[in-house]
MDAnalysis code that builds the backbone (N, CA, C; Angstrom):
import MDAnalysis as mda
import numpy as np

u = mda.Universe.empty(174, n_residues=58, atom_resindex=np.repeat(np.arange(58), 3), trajectory=True)
u.add_TopologyAttr("name", ["N", "CA", "C"] * 58)
u.add_TopologyAttr("resid", np.arange(1, 59))
u.add_TopologyAttr("resname", ["MET", "ASN", "GLY", "ARG", "ILE", "ILE", "PHE", "GLY", "ILE", "PHE", "MET", "VAL", "LEU", "ILE", "TYR", "LEU", "ALA", "VAL", "GLY", "VAL", "LEU", "PHE", "ILE", "THR", "ASN", "VAL", "PHE", "ASN", "ILE", "ASP", "ASN", "THR", "GLY", "ILE", "SER", "ILE", "ALA", "VAL", "GLY", "VAL", "ILE", "LEU", "ILE", "ILE", "TYR", "GLY", "ILE", "TRP", "ARG", "GLY", "PHE", "ARG", "LEU", "TYR", "LYS", "GLY", "MET", "ASN"])
u.atoms.positions = np.array([
    [-26.999, -38.043, -50.663],
    [-26.421, -37.088, -52.140],
    [-28.373, -36.304, -52.026],
    [-27.895, -35.514, -51.784],
    [-29.822, -34.237, -51.737],
    [-29.397, -33.829, -53.166],
    [-30.476, -33.448, -53.834],
    [-31.031, -33.565, -54.807],
    [-30.577, -32.321, -55.809],
    [-29.768, -31.013, -55.211],
    [-29.342, -29.941, -55.912],
    [-27.723, -30.245, -56.251],
    [-27.190, -31.449, -55.434],
    [-25.995, -32.590, -56.381],
    [-26.431, -33.003, -57.548],
    [-27.323, -33.954, -57.347],
    [-27.822, -34.828, -58.538],
    [-28.500, -33.706, -59.205],
    [-28.525, -33.085, -58.959],
    [-28.843, -32.103, -60.781],
    [-27.946, -31.564, -61.471],
    [-26.839, -30.895, -59.747],
    [-25.859, -30.698, -60.348],
    [-24.950, -31.277, -61.398],
    [-25.168, -32.834, -61.189],
    [-24.031, -33.877, -62.169],
    [-25.098, -33.648, -63.086],
    [-26.774, -33.963, -63.922],
    [-27.333, -33.997, -64.394],
    [-27.052, -33.174, -65.042],
    [-27.317, -31.070, -64.746],
    [-26.348, -30.419, -65.721],
    [-25.377, -30.327, -66.333],
    [-24.690, -30.656, -65.840],
    [-22.986, -31.310, -66.614],
    [-22.909, -31.836, -67.071],
    [-23.763, -33.211, -67.753],
    [-24.086, -34.237, -68.333],
    [-24.248, -34.161, -69.569],
    [-25.679, -32.888, -69.174],
    [-25.993, -32.364, -70.212],
    [-25.700, -30.767, -71.163],
    [-25.145, -31.036, -69.953],
    [-23.755, -29.560, -71.074],
    [-23.102, -30.248, -71.789],
    [-22.385, -31.026, -71.807],
    [-21.175, -31.692, -72.196],
    [-21.863, -32.155, -73.171],
    [-23.161, -32.985, -72.975],
    [-23.917, -33.970, -74.430],
    [-24.163, -33.104, -75.420],
    [-24.813, -31.867, -75.157],
    [-25.228, -30.944, -76.297],
    [-24.099, -30.278, -76.757],
    [-22.736, -30.064, -75.670],
    [-21.450, -29.525, -76.298],
    [-21.232, -30.292, -78.080],
    [-21.259, -31.615, -77.848],
    [-20.711, -32.944, -78.629],
    [-21.323, -32.735, -79.924],
    [-22.636, -32.829, -79.119],
    [-23.784, -32.988, -80.527],
    [-23.650, -31.592, -81.225],
    [-23.385, -30.628, -80.727],
    [-22.808, -29.511, -82.014],
    [-21.975, -28.890, -82.430],
    [-20.709, -29.743, -81.707],
    [-19.756, -29.957, -82.628],
    [-20.215, -30.973, -83.488],
    [-20.781, -32.142, -83.410],
    [-20.549, -32.987, -84.519],
    [-22.069, -33.127, -85.887],
    [-22.597, -31.093, -85.207],
    [-23.712, -30.961, -86.156],
    [-24.801, -31.751, -86.825],
    [-25.045, -31.925, -85.271],
    [-26.058, -33.323, -85.483],
    [-27.179, -32.563, -85.453],
    [-27.723, -30.890, -85.148],
    [-28.968, -29.564, -85.376],
    [-28.889, -29.341, -86.613],
    [-27.653, -29.695, -87.759],
    [-27.774, -29.330, -89.255],
    [-27.981, -27.556, -89.363],
    [-27.151, -27.092, -88.836],
    [-26.842, -25.295, -88.362],
    [-26.069, -25.223, -89.664],
    [-26.248, -24.251, -90.954],
    [-25.452, -24.125, -92.322],
    [-24.280, -23.418, -91.857],
    [-24.670, -23.013, -90.812],
    [-22.914, -21.918, -90.134],
    [-21.965, -22.910, -89.408],
    [-21.107, -23.526, -90.128],
    [-20.081, -25.027, -89.072],
    [-19.879, -24.185, -88.136],
    [-18.899, -22.732, -88.399],
    [-17.972, -22.072, -87.674],
    [-18.967, -21.498, -86.119],
    [-19.927, -21.176, -86.370],
    [-21.288, -21.156, -85.212],
    [-21.324, -22.149, -84.439],
    [-21.154, -22.831, -85.204],
    [-21.743, -24.371, -84.264],
    [-20.547, -25.157, -83.499],
    [-19.893, -25.031, -84.140],
    [-18.596, -25.237, -83.068],
    [-18.150, -24.462, -82.054],
    [-18.635, -22.765, -81.962],
    [-17.739, -22.472, -80.857],
    [-19.114, -22.393, -80.351],
    [-20.142, -22.018, -80.377],
    [-21.633, -22.893, -79.329],
    [-21.035, -24.197, -78.324],
    [-20.885, -25.532, -79.047],
    [-20.684, -26.198, -79.084],
    [-19.279, -26.009, -77.914],
    [-18.050, -25.607, -78.478],
    [-17.058, -25.119, -77.277],
    [-17.486, -24.498, -75.846],
    [-18.352, -23.701, -76.003],
    [-18.686, -22.820, -75.769],
    [-19.350, -24.100, -74.520],
    [-20.616, -24.616, -74.824],
    [-21.059, -25.329, -73.752],
    [-20.063, -26.139, -72.906],
    [-19.190, -26.961, -74.032],
    [-18.124, -28.389, -73.038],
    [-17.443, -27.431, -71.949],
    [-16.678, -26.443, -72.359],
    [-16.308, -25.858, -70.893],
    [-16.732, -24.996, -70.408],
    [-18.348, -24.649, -70.109],
    [-19.050, -24.540, -69.225],
    [-19.874, -25.480, -68.518],
    [-19.747, -26.668, -68.984],
    [-19.983, -28.224, -68.888],
    [-19.017, -28.722, -67.528],
    [-17.592, -28.116, -68.233],
    [-16.475, -28.683, -66.917],
    [-16.507, -27.577, -66.108],
    [-16.605, -26.588, -66.313],
    [-16.071, -25.459, -65.149],
    [-17.801, -25.647, -64.024],
    [-17.906, -25.872, -64.947],
    [-19.692, -26.596, -63.888],
    [-19.444, -27.920, -62.831],
    [-18.624, -28.706, -63.749],
    [-18.686, -29.762, -62.720],
    [-17.457, -29.318, -61.523],
    [-16.370, -28.894, -62.597],
    [-15.651, -28.283, -61.302],
    [-15.756, -27.659, -59.824],
    [-16.416, -26.952, -60.322],
    [-17.515, -25.940, -59.162],
    [-18.071, -27.113, -58.569],
    [-18.964, -27.992, -58.969],
    [-19.949, -28.892, -58.053],
    [-19.218, -29.787, -57.300],
    [-17.356, -30.271, -57.625],
    [-16.445, -31.148, -57.071],
    [-15.960, -29.952, -56.062],
    [-15.667, -29.057, -56.328],
    [-15.007, -28.446, -55.119],
    [-15.661, -27.887, -54.143],
    [-16.876, -27.879, -53.966],
    [-17.668, -27.107, -53.349],
    [-18.664, -26.019, -53.436],
    [-18.412, -25.462, -54.520],
    [-19.089, -23.997, -54.402],
    [-19.804, -23.623, -55.467],
    [-20.981, -24.779, -55.361],
    [-22.515, -24.734, -55.991],
    [-22.794, -23.889, -55.534],
])
């Protein structure tokens, strides 16, 4: 594995983890709707990056 693949896997995990943290409101954001929206966007983007990494489109 080269560095680009390892970095890609690492970033997918980071996006998914931070998305879950936003949804569970770990960052204590006052507006719950914004927190959930940002979390969902981050999770969807993490899945998209994982798909692109799997297909080799990075």
